[in-house]
Every structure is written in C-alpha cells, then in structure tokens.
Residue, then its C-alpha position, 0 to 999 in steps of 0.5 A: m730291696p732298698t738299702e738306703i733312702h735319702v730325701s732332699t730338695a731342689k729349687d728351680k725357676n718353678g719353685v721347690i721340688g722334693i728329691l727321693s733317692i732310693q739305693t737298690t740292688e739294681g742302682i739308684l732310683e731318684l724321683a722328683i716330686d711335688v707336694t701332691t705327689a708327696e701326699a700321694i706317697t704318704n697315703a700309699v705308705e700309710e695303707i701299706r703300714s695298715k695292711l702290714a699291721s693287720q697281717t702281723q696281728k693275724e700271723s706271727p712274723a715268722q709265718t709271713g712271706l714278707w718277713r722271710q723276704l725282708g728278714n728281721t733286720e730290714l723289717g726293723r729298719i722299715a718300722s723305724l721309719r715311722 
C-alpha cells in the first residue's frame, strides 16, 4: 500500500512532464507522465471512487474487504485526496 504520494514537474528539451512518485513498502515508484496520461489516470481514479462509493452505500465499511485491507486510517487518507 502506498504510504506517500508526491507530484512534481520536470522540463526537458521536449517540454514539461509530470512526475508522480509513490513510496510503497517495496520502494519508490516514479512515473513520468504527459497530459494525456494524467487525464487517463484522473479518469481511472474517478472510476475507482465511483465504485468505492457505490460499495460503501451497499455495505457498512467494516464489511468491505477493502476497509479491512486498508484500515480506517488509510481509507480516510485516500478519501482526503479528493
């Protein structure tokens, strides 16, 4: 599970790119992304949010496998990223 997420930008001869750095238990994952990729990631996150919202409406948080897996603190942190 990610423990830290950082965003930044970098400029090279081709222009500006976004850098998404995710600190996980396995190490740091860094992704260089352009605008198209950033939009695709945003769409994917919105789909995940929608599915999570519909799931939590159907079940109490204690019943969902995601809640047990992430724990109350992590789920709250993810929700605060909205």
